[in-house]
N, C-alpha and C positions, 0 to 999 in steps of 0.2 A: 505494500499498502503505500503510494507517493503522495505526499501532503504539501501542497503548494503553498508558500506564503511569500506575500507581496504587499506593496504600498501604492494605490495609484491616487488619482486627484478626482475632485469631484466632476461627474458628469456633464459639463455643460453643457454638450450637446444632445441631450436626452430630452426629448420631446415632451410635454404632459401626457401625451396619448400612449407615449409608450411607458410611462413611470405609471400610470394607472393601469395598465395591463399588467406588466410585472409585478406590482402589488399587489394586485389583486388575485393572482395565481399563487405568488409564493405565501400570502395570507390565509388565502380561500385554502390550501392545503396545509398550512400549518392549523388553522382552527378546527379545521375536521376532523384530526386525529388529536387534539387537544383538551384539556380538562379546563372546566372554569375553576377560576382561583377566585373567592370573594373580596370583597373590598376590604373586611376587615383586616385580613392577612396581611396586608402590605404596610410597611412604615410608612405613608402617606396616610393613615387611618385618623391618628391624632389630629392631624391639622384638618381633615375632610371633616370630621367627624364636629369639629370647631365651629368651620365656615357652614356648614351643612343645619347647624342649630340657630344660626341665623339667618335662613334665607328656606324659600320655599319653593321657587320653581327651578329647576337644576336639568342642565344640559350637559353630556357627556360625547366628544366627538371621537369616533376612531376607538372604542375602546379593546374591541376583540373580544377576547376572553379575559383578559385583567382588568374589569371595571376597577375604578377607584371611587365610586361615587356609589352613595347605595343603592342595591337594584330597586327600593321599592321606592318609590314617587321619582325616580328621576327617568329623564325622555335620553334613549340612547340612539345613536345616529351613527351607523357604521356602512361601509361598502361590501364587505363582506356577509353574504348569506347566512354560512354555517355560522360564522361568530354573531348574528342576530337571532340564528335558529335556535341559540342553546342558550342564549341569553332570555330570550322569550319562554323557553321550557323553563327556566327560575322565576318567571313571572314579572320580568323587564319589560317596559315598554319600550318600543323599537320601532325605528323607520329606517329604511335603505335611502340611504343618500351621501352624497360627497360634501365636504368640509366647504368645497368654494360655491355648492348652489343649496344651503340647508333650508328644508320644506316649512321655515316657522314665519311668523310676521316678527315686524321691528317689535324692540324690549320687550321679550317674551319671557325671557330668564333673569333671575337675580345670580344666580351662581351657574359659572361656565369651566368646564374642563375641557381640557385640549392635549394630552401625553402624546409625546412622540408620534408626533402627525404634520407639522409644520416642515420638518426637514424633507419629507416627503414629495411635498409637493412643487410644480416649477412656479406657480404664482401664488407666492406666500402672501403679497398684498391684498389679492383678492380671496384668499382664505382667511385672513386675518380681518377683512373688510365685514366678511360675512359674521366671523364671531363677534364680531362689533354691533353690527346691525341686530342679531337677535339678543344681544344682552341690553337690559336698562340701563339708565342714568344710574350710576354707583354700583352698578354689579362687581360681584368679584368674580377675577377671568386665572384660575389654575392652569399654569402650562409647563411644558419641558422642552428644552434645547437642546441638541450638541452642539458644542463649542468648538472654534478654531479651524478654520480650513486645511492650516497646516497639519492638524491632526488626524486626516484622514486616512482609514486603514482599509483593508478587503472587507472588513465585517460590515462598515456602510454601503460598499457596493453591495453585499451580500442581500441586506436587509432592506435594498431599495430605498438608501437615503439620495438626495438630491444635493445636500449643501449640509455642511456646517456653519456656523454665526460668530462671526466676530461680536465680544460684548457690547462695543459700540452701536455694531450694527442692528442686533435685536433689540436694546434698548431704543433705536432710533424707529424702527420699525412698530413697535407697540405704542410709542410716542405718537406717531402719524395716525395712528386709528383711535385716540382718545384714553390709552391704560398708563397707568403710571405702576413703578413695580415698587411693592409697599416691604416685601423681605424676599429673601432668595436662600436658597439650599444647596450645595452639591445633592447629587443624586445620581441614578442610574445603575442597574443589576448588570452591568455586563463585567465578565471577566478581565481582569488587568492582562493575565497570561493571554499574549499571540498566537504562544500554539494551542494551548486549550479551546482558541476561536478556531482557529485554522481544524485542529479537527474535530469540533462541531459542525462546522459547513461541509468538512467532505464526507460525515456519518449523514445529514441530512440530503446530501446530494445522493450518496450511493446506496446508504443503508437506510432509507428513510424509516422503515417499519421499526427497526432496532433503535434508534436515535429518538423516535418519539416516544417509545417504552421509558428509554432511561430521562428523557426530559421530565415526562410527566411524572414520573415515578421517586425519580431520584435530585437530577437537578433543580428541578423546579421547587420542589418542597425544601430543599436545602437553601437555597436559595433566599428564599421566602423568610425560613426561619434565621438566620445569620445578618440579615438587613441589620445595617446598622440605623439607630435614631436619628431623624432628620435634624440638623442644627440652622438652624435659621439666624440670619442677619439681615438689620435693616438694610433696604435699597438694593442695589446689584453691586458690587464691587471684586467679583471672582478672582481668587488669587492664582499665581502660576500652577499649572498643570492640573487644572479643574478643567474635565472633559466633558462634561454636562452638568445642569442647571435647571431647578424646578423654582419657579417662578411664580408668585402672589402676588395677583395686579387687581388693581379697581379702575372700574371705567370712570370718565369724570364725570361729575352728575348735573350740567347744563350743556 
């Protein structure tokens, strides 16, 4: 078995249609074989529980089978029908749609969540514009993004990323759509070992059934169990070596 390890740059020439197609194929296959993990199992739950107690109309975009908001009384939107079917079987309210065309009226929600999605779309201005459109004035936005284009790896290619953000770029993007970053934390469950990532990618490509057995029964439960508590700081000033961040934002009230 030969496992190649390489690093490339962001796929600047890929179109929106290319990314939608490749992401849908990858995540449909992933979620067809995966198990749902309840929001309470993630290290985001203390924060989510705090914000959910202050809000009543919640939206989570592209949760897959890793939702962070409560399954009850949250509207979930995803492109993957296998993920939506499984969420629905657990009593969640679901809709099949993309982040760039949300099927809701303006100012419909007071708490919006979008984990690990903005980096997958070509038109991130349009995507964030849609999140801003459906968020009411004063709404909370919980969003995660990977940082630093020069930190691009084969893993970014494998999971269908289009970009990584410079800190100033994501701060400016949010600001253009009326969002202020209130606090932030280092975030992410991606293994630090490039060799482990290469091995996982090889098995998902060449021995999918075996890989998913280990993913569902061993690696994902262990990853969730050994998550570190999120350590939030005011504002957003990431230190050196920070690979991914979770941002707690508020939409302007006027």
